[in-house]
C-alpha positions as a printed Julia matrix, in Angstrom:
235×3 Matrix{Float64}:
  14.94  -2.53   55.87
  18.68  -2.8    55.39
  20.23  -2.21   51.97
  22.86  -4.64   51.06
  26.19  -3.08   50.11
  26.6   -5.31   47.03
  23.66  -3.55   45.42
  25.26  -0.08   45.57
  27.3   -0.3    42.4
  24.11  -1.0    40.33
  22.26   1.9    41.89
  25.1    4.33   41.26
  25.79   3.22   37.67
  23.35   5.62   35.87
  24.63   8.58   37.86
  28.15   7.58   36.99
  27.43   7.46   33.23
  25.77  10.88   33.24
  28.69  12.41   35.07
  31.14  11.05   32.45
  28.98  11.78   29.3
  30.69  13.75   26.61
  29.02  16.15   24.07
  30.85  16.32   20.81
  30.33  18.99   18.25
  32.04  18.46   14.9
  31.61  18.58   11.15
  32.01  15.97    8.44
  33.75  17.44    5.43
  34.48  14.74    2.93
  34.52  14.69   -0.84
  32.61  11.74   -2.15
  33.31  10.79   -5.77
  30.5    9.22   -7.84
  30.63   7.34  -11.08
  27.86   8.65  -13.35
  26.54   6.61  -16.26
  23.44   7.21  -18.29
  22.44   6.24  -21.84
  20.62   8.68  -24.04
  19.28   9.46  -27.53
  20.12  12.84  -29.07
  18.33  13.94  -32.16
  20.49  16.73  -33.54
  19.59  18.6   -36.74
  21.92  18.47  -39.68
  23.09  21.25  -41.97
  22.27  24.1   -39.6
  24.43  27.07  -38.93
  24.9   28.37  -35.44
  23.54  27.18  -32.17
  20.22  25.31  -31.9
  17.62  25.14  -29.15
  17.56  22.02  -26.96
  14.45  20.15  -25.71
  15.24  17.79  -22.84
  12.64  15.04  -22.48
  12.36  12.68  -19.42
  10.32   9.55  -19.97
   8.04   7.74  -17.54
   8.6    4.55  -15.47
   7.53   2.23  -18.31
  10.48   3.19  -20.51
  13.23   2.46  -17.99
  15.84  -0.11  -18.77
  18.42  -0.62  -21.53
  16.33  -0.44  -24.77
  16.98   3.06  -25.95
  14.26   2.92  -28.55
  11.77   3.02  -25.66
  12.69   6.6   -24.74
  11.21   7.88  -27.92
   7.74   6.52  -27.16
   5.08   8.96  -25.98
   7.4   11.88  -26.47
   8.16  14.94  -28.64
  10.02  12.57  -30.95
   6.67  11.3   -32.16
   5.6   14.86  -33.09
   8.88  16.33  -34.51
   7.03  17.4   -37.65
   5.06  19.86  -35.54
   8.2   21.72  -34.51
   8.67  24.57  -37.03
  12.43  25.19  -36.58
  15.54  23.07  -36.16
  15.91  21.78  -32.65
  17.9   19.2   -30.77
  15.99  16.7   -28.64
  17.79  14.93  -25.81
  16.21  11.86  -24.13
  18.24  10.12  -21.42
  17.11   6.73  -20.21
  16.54   5.95  -16.51
  17.96   2.62  -15.34
  15.63  -0.24  -14.48
  13.97   0.03  -11.03
  15.41   3.51  -10.44
  13.91   7.05  -10.35
  15.5   10.01  -12.11
  18.95  10.99  -10.72
  18.65  14.65  -11.56
  22.29  15.36  -10.72
  23.38  12.98  -13.48
  20.82  14.4   -15.92
  22.17  17.93  -15.21
  25.74  16.81  -15.87
  24.55  15.17  -19.09
  23.02  18.39  -20.32
  26.15  20.3   -19.54
  28.18  17.66  -21.47
  25.86  17.94  -24.49
  26.41  21.68  -24.38
  30.11  21.16  -24.6
  29.99  18.69  -27.48
  27.36  20.3   -29.65
  26.24  23.75  -30.7
  23.43  24.41  -28.24
  21.85  27.77  -27.61
  22.3   28.18  -23.89
  19.41  30.71  -23.74
  16.97  28.2   -25.22
  17.11  24.96  -23.28
  13.73  23.48  -22.47
  12.63  20.71  -20.13
   9.65  18.47  -20.21
   8.66  15.01  -19.02
   5.77  12.71  -18.26
   4.67  10.92  -15.13
   7.92   9.86  -13.45
   9.7   12.14  -15.95
   7.27  14.91  -14.92
   8.47  14.45  -11.35
  12.07  14.66  -12.7
  11.1   17.84  -14.53
   9.88  19.48  -11.36
  12.91  18.31   -9.41
  15.56  19.34  -12.0
  13.89  22.71  -12.5
  13.85  23.23   -8.76
  17.56  22.42   -8.53
  18.71  24.42  -11.61
  16.13  27.04  -12.57
  18.94  29.04  -14.16
  19.4   26.47  -16.81
  16.03  26.36  -18.46
  14.06  28.86  -20.58
  10.78  27.02  -19.98
   9.52  23.74  -18.4
   6.41  21.62  -18.98
   5.64  18.73  -16.52
   2.98  16.29  -17.71
   0.87  14.07  -15.45
   3.51  14.58  -12.84
   3.61  13.44   -9.21
   4.91  16.18   -6.95
   6.27  16.1    -3.35
   6.56  18.33   -0.34
  10.19  19.24   -1.12
   9.08  20.87   -4.36
   6.27  22.75   -2.66
   8.6   23.82    0.13
  11.05  25.23   -2.45
   8.45  26.8    -4.64
  10.39  30.07   -4.86
  12.84  28.26   -7.24
  10.13  28.45   -9.9
   9.59  32.14   -9.52
  11.13  33.25  -12.8
  10.5   30.15  -14.95
   7.88  30.06  -17.67
   5.87  26.93  -16.75
   2.94  25.06  -18.34
   1.47  22.14  -16.41
  -0.64  19.39  -18.01
  -2.7   16.54  -16.49
  -5.59  14.21  -17.28
  -8.79  14.87  -15.35
  -9.49  11.13  -15.02
  -5.9   10.15  -14.14
  -6.15   7.2   -11.72
  -2.32   6.58  -11.68
  -1.17   9.96  -10.67
  -3.99  12.02   -9.23
  -4.45  15.44  -10.9
  -4.52  16.97   -7.41
  -0.68  16.72   -7.72
  -0.71  19.27  -10.54
  -3.43  21.35   -9.04
  -1.48  21.74   -5.76
   1.69  22.68   -7.59
  -0.07  25.14   -9.8
  -1.7   26.84   -6.8
   1.69  27.0    -4.97
   3.57  28.32   -7.99
   0.87  30.8    -8.99
   1.45  32.73   -5.78
   4.96  33.7    -6.8
   4.76  33.2   -10.57
   1.54  34.54  -12.1
   2.49  33.34  -15.59
   2.16  29.66  -14.78
  -0.72  27.83  -16.52
  -2.44  24.52  -15.79
  -4.28  22.55  -18.48
  -6.58  19.68  -17.45
  -7.75  17.38  -20.19
 -11.06  16.3   -18.74
 -11.41  13.07  -20.71
  -7.79  11.9   -20.35
  -6.69   9.21  -17.94
  -2.91   8.94  -17.18
  -2.18   9.28  -20.91
  -2.34  13.04  -21.11
   0.98  13.1   -22.96
  -0.56  12.59  -26.39
  -2.89  15.51  -25.89
   0.04  17.57  -24.68
   2.77  16.71  -27.2
   0.47  16.62  -30.26
  -0.37  20.29  -29.88
   1.93  22.47  -32.05
   1.16  25.38  -29.74
   3.3   23.75  -26.98
   6.35  23.95  -29.22
   5.58  27.46  -30.38
   5.29  28.53  -26.73
   8.48  26.72  -25.7
  10.6   28.11  -28.55
   9.37  31.62  -27.99
  10.85  31.54  -24.5
  14.48  32.76  -24.17
  16.59  33.3   -21.08
  18.17  36.64  -20.7
  21.92  36.57  -20.74
């Protein structure tokens, strides 16, 4: 069988491409500026001398949007009378259809520190459901900032488990409802087991009769605030 010459260019094309391929090794180094905007409620005690502790609260998905009153629902705001010393409570609001941008929340906390008399050794972080996820994430990214953290009925992900060493020196209490059919308690059980290996002080409380609403059982207990406020970061 004779091969027609006009077919030769097609046969040689792949070989030609491989011969002329070029491998490029480089690096992208570019500063990307980002506009950060987040609304918040700050409950700051009046007529106090010196710096005050700060409790940062991250709400769940149902409180997203633009109605700031919503952020105080299902939160430490409801149980302020149980807190035995003057504290500031900061509750940012996540925009509609978004999840927590922990970079923005971190910058908000630093801004509050600049504007108000906050005890840098006594900043505490807690959140429920989507806000519990935000609590895990922000604590993972900035463990140096917080004296204690308390995630409630929180989803967790593999990134958090992979970076479990970040929680090594953090006082942590985890809370979940045993009957939670929105966020399975296995999320908190897995995180507890992972953290326990490197941080023996972590505790897990399962409320056996609670569904997703384990936040009332958590935030209505004065012992939570006593524990929180007893934690202090070394300078």
